[in-house]
Every structure is written in structure tokens, then in C-alpha cells.
C-alpha positions as CSV (number, residue, x, y, z in Angstrom):
1,X,0.0,0.0,0.0
2,X,1.3,3.4,-1.0
3,X,1.3,6.2,1.5
4,X,-0.1,9.4,0.0
5,X,1.7,12.5,1.5
6,X,-0.9,14.9,2.9
7,X,-0.9,17.8,5.2
8,X,-1.6,15.5,8.1
9,X,1.5,13.5,7.2
10,X,4.2,14.7,9.6
11,X,7.0,14.2,7.0
12,X,5.1,16.4,4.5
13,X,4.3,19.0,7.1
14,X,8.1,19.2,8.0
15,X,9.0,19.5,4.3
16,X,6.5,22.2,3.7
17,X,7.7,24.1,6.8
18,X,11.3,23.9,5.5
19,X,10.5,25.3,2.1
20,X,8.2,27.9,3.6
21,X,11.1,29.2,5.7
22,X,13.1,29.6,2.5
23,X,10.2,31.4,0.8
24,X,10.1,33.8,3.9
25,X,13.7,34.9,3.3
26,X,13.7,38.1,1.4
27,X,15.7,37.9,-1.8
28,X,16.7,34.3,-1.2
29,X,18.4,32.7,-4.2
30,X,19.0,29.0,-3.9
31,X,21.7,27.4,-5.9
32,X,20.0,24.0,-5.7
33,X,20.2,21.4,-8.4
34,X,16.8,21.1,-10.2
35,X,16.5,17.4,-9.3
36,X,17.1,18.2,-5.6
37,X,14.1,20.7,-5.4
38,X,11.2,19.4,-3.3
39,X,8.5,20.2,-5.9
40,X,5.8,18.4,-4.0
41,X,6.4,20.5,-0.8
42,X,6.7,23.8,-2.9
43,X,3.3,23.0,-4.4
44,X,1.8,23.8,-1.0
45,X,3.6,27.1,-0.5
46,X,2.2,30.3,-1.7
47,X,3.9,33.6,-1.1
48,X,4.4,33.9,2.6
49,X,5.9,37.4,2.5
50,X,3.0,38.7,0.5
51,X,0.5,36.9,2.7
52,X,2.2,38.5,5.8
53,X,1.9,41.9,4.3
54,X,-1.7,41.5,3.3
55,X,-2.5,40.1,6.8
56,X,-0.9,43.2,8.4
57,X,-2.7,45.5,6.0
58,X,-6.0,43.9,6.8
59,X,-5.4,44.3,10.5
60,X,-4.7,48.0,9.9
61,X,-7.8,48.3,7.6
62,X,-5.7,49.4,4.7
63,X,-7.3,47.2,2.1
64,X,-9.2,50.0,0.3
65,X,-7.9,52.3,-2.4
66,X,-4.5,51.7,-4.0
67,X,-3.0,48.7,-2.2
68,X,0.5,49.3,-3.8
69,X,0.7,52.8,-2.4
70,X,-0.6,51.6,1.0
71,X,2.0,48.9,1.1
72,X,4.7,51.4,0.1
73,X,3.7,53.8,2.9
74,X,3.8,50.8,5.3
75,X,7.3,50.1,4.1
76,X,8.3,53.7,4.6
77,X,6.9,53.6,8.1
78,X,9.0,50.5,8.8
79,X,6.3,47.8,9.0
80,X,8.5,44.6,9.0
81,X,6.2,42.7,6.7
82,X,6.2,45.5,4.1
83,X,10.0,45.9,4.4
84,X,10.5,42.2,3.9
85,X,8.1,42.0,1.0
86,X,9.7,44.9,-1.0
87,X,13.2,43.6,-0.2
88,X,12.2,40.3,-1.8
89,X,10.3,41.8,-4.8
90,X,13.1,44.2,-5.6
91,X,16.0,41.9,-5.2
92,X,17.6,41.0,-8.5
93,X,19.0,37.5,-8.8
94,X,22.5,37.2,-10.1
95,X,21.2,35.2,-13.2
96,X,19.0,38.2,-14.4
97,X,20.6,39.5,-17.6
98,X,18.9,42.7,-18.5
99,X,20.9,43.1,-21.7
100,X,19.6,39.7,-22.9
101,X,16.1,40.7,-21.9
102,X,16.5,43.9,-24.0
103,X,17.4,41.8,-27.0
104,X,14.2,39.7,-26.5
105,X,12.2,42.9,-26.0
106,X,13.6,44.2,-29.4
107,X,12.4,41.0,-31.0
108,X,9.0,41.4,-29.4
109,X,8.7,45.0,-30.5
110,X,9.4,44.0,-34.1
111,X,6.5,41.5,-33.9
112,X,4.2,42.7,-31.1
113,X,1.2,40.6,-32.2
114,X,3.3,37.4,-32.2
115,X,4.7,38.3,-28.8
116,X,1.3,39.0,-27.3
117,X,-0.3,35.9,-28.8
118,X,2.6,33.8,-27.5
119,X,2.3,35.1,-24.0
120,X,-1.5,34.9,-23.9
121,X,-1.4,31.4,-25.5
122,X,0.7,30.2,-22.7
123,X,-1.9,31.3,-20.1
124,X,-3.8,28.1,-20.8
125,X,-0.9,26.1,-19.4
126,X,-1.5,27.7,-16.1
127,X,-4.4,25.4,-15.6
128,X,-2.5,22.2,-16.1
129,X,-1.5,21.9,-12.5
130,X,-4.6,21.3,-10.4
131,X,-3.4,23.3,-7.4
132,X,-2.6,26.3,-9.6
133,X,-5.9,26.0,-11.5
134,X,-7.8,26.1,-8.2
135,X,-6.0,29.3,-7.1
136,X,-6.3,31.0,-10.5
137,X,-9.9,29.9,-10.9
138,X,-10.9,31.2,-7.4
139,X,-9.5,34.6,-8.1
140,X,-11.8,35.2,-11.1
141,X,-8.9,36.1,-13.3
142,X,-9.5,33.6,-16.1
143,X,-8.0,34.0,-19.5
144,X,-11.4,35.3,-20.8
145,X,-11.4,38.1,-18.3
146,X,-7.8,38.9,-19.1
147,X,-8.5,39.1,-22.8
148,X,-11.7,41.2,-22.2
149,X,-9.6,43.6,-20.1
150,X,-7.0,43.9,-22.9
151,X,-9.8,44.6,-25.5
152,X,-11.8,47.0,-23.3
153,X,-8.9,49.1,-21.9
154,X,-5.8,48.1,-23.8
155,X,-4.2,47.8,-20.3
156,X,-4.2,44.3,-18.8
157,X,-2.7,45.7,-15.6
158,X,-3.8,43.9,-12.4
159,X,-4.2,40.6,-14.4
160,X,-1.8,37.7,-14.5
161,X,-0.9,38.8,-18.1
162,X,0.0,42.4,-17.1
163,X,3.7,41.8,-16.9
164,X,3.8,40.0,-20.3
165,X,2.6,43.1,-22.1
166,X,5.3,45.2,-20.4
167,X,8.2,43.0,-21.4
168,X,8.7,45.2,-24.5
169,X,10.1,47.7,-22.0
170,X,12.8,46.0,-19.9
171,X,13.0,49.0,-17.6
172,X,9.5,48.1,-16.5
173,X,10.8,45.1,-14.6
174,X,13.9,46.8,-13.2
175,X,13.3,47.7,-9.5
176,X,13.4,51.4,-8.8
177,X,12.6,52.5,-12.4
178,X,9.6,54.6,-13.1
179,X,8.0,51.8,-15.2
180,X,8.5,49.3,-12.4
181,X,6.0,51.2,-10.2
182,X,3.3,50.7,-12.9
183,X,4.1,47.2,-14.1
């Protein structure tokens, strides 16, 4: 008989706790070999730094209005969850090659329709993993809604495809740039 790892399985709970601790480390870059990564445990981990920030913002009743500006103001005031979140989001891993990204952006700018269709065509693969499909489906941000947002406003911001349309401008993904604040 095969034992199915579940959250009630102490071994799985310990594995999840270990990878959650890694995910809670702002800007952590792990040089782990791909075959050594505990994919099963990572499948149960969301974004603990973002979850901590949202939890603190809910406690402070800051969930209305512009959440990004509220989070930035909490970072400025020294809220540990906001400081940790932005330290993580704005850390640039050593493998990020912005010159290479710029060459890809130039290719995408030469064929914007192909780039857009390629990115949006890939959104369907988000639903292959059942856990991801549950999360994406429960947020109401389905590919249909994303496409309607693009057609209606020309700006898919706040959707899972928002970053893909900003890849033509590499500066939009560089922390501290003007474009970064809007991506």
C-alpha cells in the first residue's frame, strides 16, 4: 500500500515548513540542483511574504484604495512585513541578464502581435497543475477576463498577463525604475 503524503503526514508537514522558511527569506536565491528541489512541498507554499503583508494591512484596515501605495507607505513607516516584501520583490537575482532581456524585447517590439499571442497562448498552461488551477480559478482572473480587459482598456494591468505586455520595455521590470512602479 502506498502512503499518500498529505498535510496530516508529519513528514510532508516538515518538508512544507522547510520550504516555507526559504520562501520567507527576502531575496533568497538558492543554488539548488533542479533534481534536488522538493517540488511536492513547494506546491503547498504560496507567497508567505505577500501573505504576511496582506494580513498586516487587513489588521490596519488598509485594504481599500491603492494597495500598492498603501504597502509602500507601510514600508516607509518600517512595517516589517512590508520591508521584507519589498526587499524580496526588488532583489535582482544574479542570473538576471537585462541586456539579454533587452534583445528579447527588441524582437517582441518588431512583432508585437506574435509576442502578445505567444504570452497569452501560454496562459492556458497555467491550468495544467490542479493546485494552480484552483488558485487562478478562485481569483476570477480567467484568460477570458484577461482578454476582455485587454480589448476593453488596452491595459491588462492587475491581471496575470499584465507583466507579459510590459516586457517590451525591460525597464518596467527593473526595480526602482519609473516603469516598475506601474508594471
